[in-house]
C-alpha positions as CSV (number, residue, x, y, z in Angstrom):
1,M,12.6,78.9,34.2
2,A,15.7,77.2,34.4
3,L,16.9,73.9,33.4
4,E,18.5,71.3,35.3
5,P,20.8,68.6,33.7
6,Y,20.2,65.2,33.9
7,S,21.0,62.5,31.7
8,I,19.6,59.6,30.5
9,R,20.6,56.3,29.0
10,A,18.4,54.9,25.5
11,D,19.1,52.2,22.8
12,S,20.5,53.4,19.8
13,Q,16.9,52.7,17.5
14,T,15.3,55.2,19.9
15,M,18.2,57.7,20.0
16,E,18.1,57.3,16.0
17,A,14.1,57.9,16.1
18,L,14.5,60.9,18.3
19,G,17.2,62.2,15.8
20,R,14.8,61.9,12.7
21,I,11.7,63.3,14.9
22,A,13.8,66.6,16.0
23,A,15.5,66.8,12.4
24,A,11.7,66.8,11.0
25,M,11.0,69.6,13.8
26,D,13.9,71.7,13.2
27,R,14.6,71.5,16.8
28,S,17.3,69.7,19.3
29,R,16.9,66.2,20.4
30,N,17.0,67.9,23.9
31,W,13.7,69.8,23.0
32,V,12.2,66.7,21.8
33,I,12.6,64.9,24.5
34,N,11.4,68.0,27.4
35,D,8.5,68.3,24.9
36,A,7.5,64.7,25.6
37,L,8.4,64.5,29.2
38,K,6.1,67.7,30.2
39,A,3.5,65.7,27.8
40,Y,4.1,62.4,30.4
41,V,4.0,64.3,33.8
42,E,1.0,66.4,32.9
43,D,-0.4,62.9,31.5
44,H,0.0,61.6,34.7
45,Q,-1.0,64.2,36.8
46,W,-4.4,64.9,34.8
47,L,-4.4,60.6,35.8
48,E,-3.6,60.9,39.5
49,A,-6.5,63.7,40.3
50,Q,-9.0,61.7,38.2
51,V,-8.6,58.7,40.3
52,A,-8.5,60.7,43.6
53,K,-11.5,62.3,42.4
54,S,-12.9,58.8,41.4
55,R,-12.4,57.8,45.1
56,Q,-13.6,60.4,46.3
57,E,-17.0,59.7,44.7
58,I,-16.8,56.3,45.6
59,A,-16.4,57.3,49.3
60,E,-19.4,59.2,49.2
61,G,-21.7,56.6,47.4
62,K,-21.7,57.8,44.1
63,G,-20.3,55.2,42.5
64,I,-21.7,52.0,40.6
65,P,-21.7,49.3,41.7
66,H,-19.6,46.7,39.4
67,D,-22.3,44.0,38.6
68,E,-24.3,46.9,37.5
69,A,-21.7,48.6,35.5
70,M,-21.3,45.6,33.7
71,A,-24.5,45.0,32.9
72,R,-25.1,48.7,31.6
73,M,-21.7,47.8,29.4
74,R,-23.0,43.6,28.2
75,Q,-26.8,46.0,27.3
76,H,-25.0,48.7,25.7
77,L,-23.1,46.1,23.8
78,K,-25.7,44.2,22.6
79,D,-27.9,47.3,21.7
80,R,-25.0,48.0,19.0
81,T,-24.7,44.5,17.9
82,P,-26.5,44.8,13.9
């Protein structure tokens, strides 16, 4: 896959940390940035899909009302308290 150039600005501490990470991995800073960016995009896409799925389930009446969810959580916490 062809790479497209894109430039960013980052503070010196971030760039120094990025350099240390790249050196420890024996990779370039560019590789580390691309790897992190890919992971961020994948995580965001997963989250968007989960939100869409949840909204669909709510629209279909499969959700749990807020009051019931909170009651379940309170009971769970109560049950765990020694």
